[in-house]
N, C-alpha and C positions, 0 to 999 in steps of 0.2 A: 504494500500500500504506500509506504513512505518512499520506496525506491523509484516508483514510476515517475513522479514529477522531477525527482533529482536526476535520474538518468536521462530523461527527455531534455532537460536544460543543458546537461553536459554534452549531449549529442548535438544540440544546437550551437553551443560555443565552439565546437570543433570545426564547424562550417566557416569558410572564409567570410561569407556575407553576414555571419552572425557573431563574429568575434568582437573584441573590444578595441576601440581606437585609443592609442597612446600618443601624446605629443611631448617631444623633447626638443626645446629650442625651435628651430624652423622645420624640424622633421616630424612627420606624422606617420605612424605605423599602425597597421591593424594586426592584432595578436589573436590567434586561436588557442584554445585550451584543450589539453588532454589530461586524462587521469590514469597514468600508467601504474600507479601503486595504490595499495590500500593498507590501512593499519587498524587492526581489530584484535580483541582477545580471542582465545581459541573457541569459546562458546559462540560468539558472534560470527566468527569466521565460518563455523560449521553451518550456521543458519543462512548466511548470504551465499555460501557455496552449494546449498542444498545437499548437504553431506552429513554423514554420521559424525557425532562428536568423538573426541579422543577416547571416550570410554565405551565405544561401540566397535563392532566389527568393521574392518577396513577404515578405521577412524583417522588415519594419517592422510593429510591433504597433499603430502609431497611424494609418497611412494605407495606401493600396493601391498604393504604389510597387512596380512589378514587379521593379526591379533590372535592371542591364545587365551581361552577362558581358564582362569585359575581361581578356584573357589567360585565366587559370584562376580568376579571382576574380569574385565578384558585387559590383558597385559601385552606389552610389545617388547619381547626379548630382542637383544641386538642381533642383527643379521643383514644380509644383502638382499634387497628386493628391487624390482623394477621401479623406475621413476615415473611419476605421473607427468604428462605433458599437457599443454593446452589442447592439443588435438585429441588425445586419448580421453581426457576428462570431458571434453565437449561431446564426444561420441557416446560416452557413458551417460551423460545427462539427457541426450535425446532418446536413448534407449529406455532409460528410467521414466522419462516423460510419457513415452508410448505405453509402457506398462501401467503407469498411473492412470492414464486416460481409459485404459481397459479395465481398471479396477483391480489390477493384480499386484499392487504394491502396498505393503503394510509398512508405514513409516514409524517403526520402532527401532531403538538403537541396536538391538541384538537380532532383529528379524533377518532371515535369509532372503527376504524379498527386496533386494536392492541390486544395484549394478556396481560392483566394486566399492560399496559404501555410498554411492551417489543415489539421491532420492528424487531428482527432478532437474528442471532447468533453472539455472541461476539468472536473475535479472542482469547481473554484471556481464553476461555474454554480449549484451547490446552495446557495451562501451568500446569505442575504438581504442586500439593500442593496449587494451587490458587483457592480460593472459591469466585465465582463471586459476591455474595451478601454481604460477610463479610470481604473481604480482602482489602477494601478501607478504608483509614484513613479519619477522619473528615476534611472537608474543613475549616481550621482554619480561613482564612481571611474572607470568606463570611458567614460561619455559626456562628462563634464565634464573631469576631471583628465587622463585619458589620451586624450581625444578632441578637444574644442574647444580646450583650452589649447595642446597641441602644434601644432595647426593654426594658431592665431594667431601662434605663434612662427615657423612655417614661412612664413606670409605676410609677416611682418616681415623675415625673412631674404631672401625673394625681392625685396621692395621695395628693400632696401639693396644689392642686387647692382649697382645703377647707381651706387653711391657709390664714388669712387676709393679712399677710405681704409677699405675694408670691414674688413680685419683690425684696423686701428687702432680703429675704432668698437666692434668686439666686445670688444677688450681693455679699452677705457675702461669699457664696461658691466660687465665682470667685476671690474674694480678697484673700481667703485662698489658692486657687490653685496657685495664682501668687507668694505666699510666699514660696511655696514648692521648695525644692532642690532635684530633683530626682537623681538616680544614673547615672554614666557615660554611661550606656547602653542606656539611653534615650537621643537621640540626640537633641531633641527640648523641650523647656519648655512647661508645660501644657497650653493648650488654654482655654479661658473662655467658659463656657457652653452656654453663650448667642450666641456664634458663632457655635453652634453644627451643624447647617445646612451646614457648610463648612468642617466638620470633615472628615478625611480619616481613613483608617485602622490603620495607625501608631498612630493617635491621640487616637483612642479607645484602642489600645494596651497599651499605656502609662497609660491611665486612669484605665484600668482594672487590670494591673499587678503591677503597682508601686504606684498608688494613692489611689484607692478605699480600 
């Protein structure tokens, strides 16, 4: 509903006759606009891509990893899988759209009634210069700050379990963190690792960018 007028306006701005006129000194130029990139979080990305979320089968928007059900959750073990391309994902979208029109597509995250995780046509296909599988930036908050960074700390804690002075080493790290004076861009002082269960994205950001 909201994308329809937005995409219509962007398509108009791409046309030479509908661009914006800019004047600099004696020169007048007409500028056309394109939208080659999009920034969303993972949940919004799945919605605008008409795609399963990260917790569903084939939930990766970059490759064809099918996912593995472990317990009641879909996990994505490390491996080599075919990359999605604009052309392949577009073909999956049209196929899923045909199934949907025929009433043969159940849009649930673990349903097998999908086409490589795709559930239908994305309105972003109508944007010139936009590539549906490659034009999305990385979800910095969830993928990096709340994803990779905690995993690195988990791996560090697993490695140090072999250390006899495990609690002592963690206490030393916390004491040193407390003595740090981060730059003014960090609004709060570093929090002790013993309270990592309470960490939010901003805590991992400070740890990753200014402390590690």
